[in-house]
C-alpha positions in Angstrom: -9.2 117.8 -40.3 -8.6 117.1 -36.6 -9.5 113.3 -37.2 -7.2 113.3 -40.3 -4.3 114.7 -38.4 -5.0 112.3 -34.9 -5.1 109.2 -37.4 -1.6 109.5 -39.1 -0.2 110.7 -35.3 -1.7 107.3 -34.4 -0.6 105.6 -37.1 3.2 107.1 -36.7 2.7 106.3 -32.8 1.9 102.6 -33.7 4.4 101.8 -36.3 7.0 103.5 -34.2 6.6 101.2 -31.6 6.3 98.3 -33.9 9.9 99.3 -35.4 11.2 99.8 -31.7 9.7 96.0 -30.9 11.1 94.4 -33.9 14.9 96.3 -33.4 14.7 95.0 -29.5 13.5 91.5 -30.8 16.4 91.0 -33.0 19.0 92.3 -31.3 17.7 90.2 -28.1 18.2 87.4 -31.1 21.5 88.2 -32.1 22.5 88.5 -28.5 21.8 85.2 -27.9 22.9 83.4 -31.6 26.7 85.7 -30.1 26.4 83.5 -26.5 25.5 80.2 -28.2 28.2 80.7 -31.2 30.5 81.1 -28.4 29.6 78.0 -25.9 30.1 76.0 -29.1 33.5 77.5 -29.8 34.8 77.1 -26.7 34.9 80.5 -25.3 36.9 81.5 -28.4 34.8 83.0 -30.9 36.6 85.9 -31.1 39.6 83.9 -32.8 37.2 83.4 -35.9 37.9 86.4 -37.3 35.9 86.3 -40.4 32.9 84.7 -39.3 32.9 87.3 -36.3 33.3 90.3 -38.9 30.5 88.6 -41.2 28.4 88.2 -37.7 29.2 92.1 -36.6 27.8 93.0 -40.3 25.1 91.6 -40.2 24.0 92.8 -37.2 25.1 96.3 -38.2 23.2 96.3 -41.5 20.1 95.0 -39.5 20.2 98.4 -37.5 21.0 100.5 -39.6 17.5 99.9 -41.9 15.7 99.5 -38.4 16.9 103.0 -37.3 16.4 104.4 -41.1 13.0 103.0 -41.4 12.1 104.8 -37.4 13.7 108.5 -38.4 12.2 108.5 -41.7 8.6 107.4 -40.0 9.3 110.1 -37.1 10.0 112.9 -39.6 7.4 112.0 -42.0 4.7 114.4 -42.4 6.2 116.6 -39.7 9.2 118.1 -42.3 8.8 116.1 -45.6 6.4 113.8 -47.2 6.8 112.8 -51.1 5.2 115.4 -52.4 8.1 117.5 -51.3 10.8 119.4 -53.7 13.3 117.1 -54.9 16.3 118.9 -52.8 14.2 118.6 -49.2 13.2 115.3 -50.2 16.7 114.2 -51.2 18.2 116.4 -48.0 16.1 114.7 -45.6 16.8 111.1 -47.3 20.6 111.7 -47.1 20.8 113.3 -43.5 18.2 110.4 -42.2 21.0 107.6 -43.8 23.9 109.2 -41.9 22.1 109.8 -38.8 21.1 105.5 -39.0 24.7 104.9 -40.0 26.0 106.9 -37.0 23.8 105.3 -34.7 24.1 101.8 -35.9 27.5 102.2 -36.1 27.9 103.3 -32.4 25.2 100.4 -31.2 27.5 98.2 -33.1 30.4 99.3 -31.3 29.3 99.1 -27.8 27.8 95.0 -28.9 31.5 94.5 -29.6 32.7 95.7 -26.6 30.2 94.3 -24.5 31.2 90.6 -26.2 34.6 91.3 -25.8 34.4 91.9 -22.3 32.6 88.9 -22.2 35.3 86.9 -23.4 38.4 88.5 -22.6 41.6 86.2 -21.6 43.3 88.7 -20.0 42.0 91.7 -17.5 43.6 93.5 -14.6 41.8 94.1 -11.6 39.5 97.7 -11.7 41.5 98.6 -8.4 45.2 98.4 -10.6 45.6 102.0 -11.5 43.7 105.5 -10.9 43.5 108.4 -13.4 46.4 110.9 -13.5 45.6 114.4 -15.0 49.3 114.0 -16.3 50.5 110.3 -16.7 47.2 109.3 -17.6 47.3 106.4 -14.7 49.2 105.3 -12.1 49.2 103.1 -9.5 47.2 103.3 -6.6 50.2 103.9 -3.5 50.3 101.2 -0.4 47.8 98.8 -2.2 47.4 95.5 -3.6 45.9 94.4 -7.0 45.9 91.7 -9.2 46.8 90.9 -13.2 43.4 88.0 -14.2 43.6 85.5 -16.7 40.8 83.6 -18.2 40.7 80.1 -20.4 37.6 79.3 -21.4 35.2 79.1 -18.2 36.9 76.5 -16.1 40.4 78.1 -15.5 40.6 81.5 -14.0 43.6 82.7 -11.8 45.5 86.2 -10.6 49.1 87.3 -10.7 49.2 89.2 -7.5 50.3 93.0 -7.5 51.6 95.0 -4.5 52.3 98.9 -5.1 54.2 101.0 -2.3 53.9 104.3 -1.4 54.6 105.8 -4.4 52.3 103.9 -6.4 55.1 101.7 -8.2 55.4 98.2 -8.3 57.2 96.2 -5.2 57.5 92.7 -3.7 56.1 91.7 -0.8 57.7 92.9 2.8 59.5 89.4 3.0 61.4 89.7 -0.3 61.7 93.8 -0.1 65.6 94.6 -0.9 67.7 96.3 1.8 70.3 97.4 0.1 71.5 101.7 0.4 71.9 102.6 -3.0 68.9 103.1 -5.6 68.0 102.1 -9.2 65.3 103.5 -11.3 63.6 101.2 -13.9 61.6 103.3 -16.3 59.5 101.9 -19.4 56.1 100.0 -20.0 54.2 96.6 -18.9 57.7 94.9 -19.9 59.3 96.7 -17.3 56.6 96.4 -15.4 56.4 92.9 -15.3 52.5 91.8 -16.4 51.5 88.5 -15.3 54.9 87.2 -13.7 55.6 87.7 -9.7 57.5 90.9 -8.9 60.3 89.1 -7.9 60.3 87.6 -11.3 60.6 90.7 -12.9 64.3 92.1 -14.4 64.0 95.0 -12.1 63.7 93.2 -9.1 66.5 90.4 -10.3 68.9 92.4 -11.6 69.0 95.0 -8.5 69.2 92.1 -6.4 72.6 90.8 -8.4 73.8 94.3 -8.3 73.1 94.6 -4.5 71.1 97.7 -4.9 67.6 98.5 -4.3 65.3 99.7 -6.6 62.1 101.5 -7.7 60.4 100.3 -10.4 58.4 103.0 -12.3 57.1 100.9 -15.6 53.4 100.6 -16.0 51.2 99.3 -18.6 50.4 101.5 -22.0 53.5 103.7 -20.4 54.9 105.7 -23.5 58.1 108.1 -24.0 55.3 111.2 -22.7 55.0 109.4 -19.0 58.7 108.4 -18.9 59.7 111.9 -19.4 57.6 113.0 -16.8 58.8 110.5 -14.6 62.3 111.3 -15.1 61.6 114.9 -14.1 59.6 113.8 -11.4 62.1 111.3 -10.0 65.7 111.8 -11.3 67.4 114.7 -8.7 65.0 113.6 -6.0 66.6 110.5 -5.7 70.2 109.5 -5.9 69.9 106.7 -8.3 73.0 104.6 -9.4 71.9 103.4 -12.3 68.7 104.5 -14.5 67.3 101.7 -16.8 65.3 103.1 -19.5 63.3 100.8 -21.8 64.3 101.6 -25.5 60.9 99.6 -27.7 59.3 101.2 -30.8 55.7 100.9 -29.6 57.1 103.6 -26.3 57.5 106.7 -29.1 54.3 105.6 -30.6 52.2 105.9 -27.7 53.8 109.3 -27.2 52.3 111.1 -30.8 48.8 110.2 -30.7 45.8 111.3 -28.3 44.8 108.4 -27.7 47.0 105.8 -25.8 47.4 101.9 -26.7 43.5 99.9 -25.2 42.3 96.9 -26.0 38.3 98.8 -26.4 37.5 102.4 -26.2 40.0 105.5 -26.0 42.3 106.6 -23.3 43.7 109.7 -23.7 47.8 110.2 -22.9 50.1 113.0 -22.8 52.1 113.7 -26.1 54.5 115.3 -28.0 53.9 118.0 -30.0 56.5 119.9 -32.3 57.8 123.2 -30.8 60.1 124.7 -33.5 63.3 122.0 -34.3 62.1 120.5 -30.9 59.3 118.9 -29.0 57.1 120.0 -26.5 55.1 117.6 -24.1 51.0 117.8 -23.5 49.0 116.6 -20.9 46.0 114.8 -22.3 43.6 116.2 -24.2 40.8 114.4 -22.3 39.3 112.7 -19.6 38.2 109.3 -20.1 35.8 106.5 -18.0 38.5 103.5 -19.9 40.0 103.5 -16.2 36.4 103.0 -14.2 35.8 99.8 -16.2 33.6 96.7 -14.6 35.0 93.4 -14.7 32.0 92.0 -16.9 34.0 88.7 -17.5 33.3 87.3 -13.8 29.1 87.4 -14.4 26.7 85.4 -16.6 26.1 86.5 -19.7 22.4 88.0 -20.2 20.1 89.9 -22.4 19.6 91.8 -19.4 23.0 92.4 -18.6 23.8 93.9 -21.8 21.1 96.8 -21.9 22.8 97.6 -18.0 26.4 97.4 -20.0 24.9 99.9 -22.6 23.7 102.1 -19.5 27.1 102.2 -17.9 30.3 101.4 -19.6 29.0 101.5 -22.8 27.3 104.9 -23.1 30.4 105.9 -21.3 33.1 104.7 -23.0 31.8 103.9 -27.0 30.2 107.8 -26.6 31.2 109.7 -24.0 35.2 109.0 -25.1 34.5 108.4 -28.5 33.5 112.1 -28.8 35.7 113.3 -26.5 38.7 111.7 -28.7 37.4 113.3 -31.8 36.6 116.7 -30.2 40.4 116.6 -29.4 41.0 116.1 -33.2 38.9 118.5 -34.3 40.3 120.8 -31.7 44.1 120.2 -33.5 42.7 120.5 -37.0 41.5 124.4 -35.9 44.5 125.2 -33.7 43.1 125.4 -30.7 45.5 122.7 -29.1 48.8 121.3 -30.9 48.8 118.6 -33.0 51.4 115.8 -32.3 54.4 115.3 -33.7 54.6 113.0 -36.7 59.0 113.2 -36.5 58.9 109.8 -34.4 62.8 109.3 -35.3 63.7 112.4 -34.6 61.2 112.4 -31.0 63.8 109.1 -30.0 66.8 111.0 -30.3 65.1 113.9 -28.2 63.6 112.0 -25.3 66.8 109.6 -25.0 69.0 112.4 -25.3 67.2 114.5 -22.6 66.8 111.1 -20.4 70.6 110.5 -20.5 71.8 114.1 -20.2 69.2 114.7 -17.2 70.5 111.9 -15.3 74.2 113.2 -15.9 73.7 116.0 -14.2 72.3 114.4 -11.1 75.4 112.1 -10.8 73.1 109.0 -12.1 74.7 106.4 -14.7 71.4 106.2 -17.4 71.5 102.5 -19.0 69.7 102.0 -22.1 67.7 98.7 -22.0 67.1 97.7 -26.6 64.0 95.5 -26.3 61.8 93.9 -28.6 63.3 96.5 -31.2 65.2 95.4 -34.4 68.4 96.2 -34.9 67.8 97.4 -38.6 65.0 99.5 -37.7 67.2 101.3 -34.6 70.6 101.4 -36.0 71.2 105.2 -36.9 69.6 105.8 -33.1 71.4 103.7 -31.6 74.6 104.6 -33.4 73.5 108.1 -32.4 72.8 107.2 -28.5 76.0 104.8 -28.3 78.3 107.9 -27.8 76.6 109.4 -25.0 75.0 106.5 -22.6 75.7 102.3 -22.4 73.3 100.6 -24.4 72.6 96.6 -23.7 70.4 94.8 -26.4 68.3 92.6 -24.1 67.0 90.8 -27.0 71.0 89.2 -28.1 70.0 86.0 -25.5 66.3 86.0 -26.7 67.5 85.4 -30.1 70.7 83.1 -28.9 68.0 81.4 -26.8 65.7 80.6 -30.1 68.5 79.6 -32.2 69.7 76.8 -29.8 66.3 75.1 -29.0 65.4 75.7 -32.6 62.1 76.6 -30.7 60.0 79.7 -31.4 59.8 83.0 -29.5 56.5 82.9 -28.8 56.8 79.1 -27.8 59.9 79.9 -25.2 59.0 83.2 -23.5 55.4 83.7 -23.3 53.3 83.3 -20.4 51.4 79.8 -20.1 48.8 78.3 -18.0 50.5 74.9 -17.0 48.3 72.2 -16.1 50.1 68.7 -16.1 51.8 67.6 -19.5 49.4 70.5 -21.1 50.5 74.3 -21.1 48.2 77.3 -22.7 49.7 80.7 -23.6 47.6 83.3 -22.5 49.8 86.5 -22.7 52.7 87.2 -24.9 54.4 89.7 -22.5 58.2 88.3 -21.2 57.6 85.5 -19.4 60.1 84.6 -16.1 62.8 82.7 -18.3 62.9 85.7 -20.4 63.2 88.6 -17.4 66.1 86.3 -16.0 68.1 86.5 -19.4 67.3 90.5 -19.5 68.4 90.6 -15.7 71.6 88.2 -16.2 72.8 90.1 -19.4 72.4 93.6 -17.8 74.6 92.2 -15.0 77.4 90.7 -16.9 77.5 93.9 -19.1 77.4 96.2 -16.3 80.1 94.0 -13.9 82.7 93.9 -16.9 82.6 97.8 -17.0 83.3 97.9 -13.2 86.2 95.2 -13.9 87.7 97.4 -16.8 
C-alpha cells in the first residue's frame, strides 16, 4: 500500500512539474510574440485593439486550461477521484474552474499591465506626486519633476515641472509673479497644465494679465472631492482676490466612486455619499501602491524583467490594490462604510454652490470656468449657478477657432512633437494655444466687469 501511495505521489509531483514547465514555456513564447508584434507594428501594438484582444484572450485560455489541470492534478486522489459521488465530483470540478478562471484572469491582467507599461506614450516621473490620506495624492513640496512622452523607440522628451513650498505647481524663480493680490485655481490636469510648461498654462497667463500672483492647486486626476478639501483648507487661510473653479463633467464622476481615474490598477479617491438630502465627503477607502510604480518604459523588455514586474508592481497593483478595491465595495454593500452617491447632478449643484458661498464669506470672488462641458448637458446647472457667480465659457473661443479654420479640435488643441514639417500628437490635454485662448477669454470678461 505504501509503495502504491509513493508511486501516486511521485507521478503527481512529476505531472505537476511538467504542467508548470509547460506553463512557463508557453508564457515565455507569448511574451516574445508580443515583443515581436510590437516591434513590427512600430511600437503601436496597443492601437490594434481587435488583434491585441484576440492575443490576450488566447493567452487567457491557455493559462486557464493549464491552471485547471494543475489544480485538478494537485487535488485528485487527495480530495476526490473519479469514483467519488456525483455531487462531490461536480463540486470539485466547479471549484477548480472558478479558481482557475480567477487566477488566469489576474495573471492576464498583470501581463496586460506589463505590456502597457512597456509601450505607454506618456508617463509622469515617479516623483511627481506622493500619497496623501485625504487627497489620495498631491505634489511634493519644493521638488522638481517632469512629464515624459515616448514616440516609438527613438523619440523621447520631458516637460519640466516645479512645485512650490505647498506642493502646488509653479514656474521657475525667474518667471515668478511678484504682485501682492493672490488668485486661486482649482481643477484637474487641465488646470494643472499637463505636458505644457507652467508659464504656458492658463492659471499663470491669466493672473499675469490681471497683475496678480497665483496658486495653481489643480492636479492630475483630481475631482470634486479633492477640490472641496482644497477649498476648505485654502479659502480663508489666504486672502484670494479671485478663486477660479473648473467645471467639467468628469470632475463629479471622479468623486462618486471608490476608484479614481487611472490607466491601469486601482487608485482610491475621496468620494461623496448621501447624507440625508445633502452629501458627505468620505476619505479614500483603501491604501494603494498606484503612486509607487516604476517607469518600466526606460528599460529593455525581457522575460526576466516580466518576472520581476510580476513580483513587484504586478502583485502590488493587480493583486493587493485589486482586492482592496473589491473589499471596499463589499464593505459598502454590508453597510460598514458609506456607498458613493448616485446623484451626480445634485452633487454638482451642492459642490459649486458650497464653493461659491465659501468664497464669498471670505471676501473672494468665485469664477466658474466651464471647460469641455457641452451646454446641452449642463444647461440646468449653468442656469442654477448663474445667479450666484460669474460663469465663463472657456469652450467658446475654441469652438470659434474650429469653425474659422475648418480644422478639428484635436488638430488645433492637442499636444504635439514637432520634427521639421512633421508633427505627432502624443497627448490630448489643451496645448499652449488653447491655454492662451482660455486666459484671454477670462481676462476679457473680468476686465469688462471692472469697467462696468
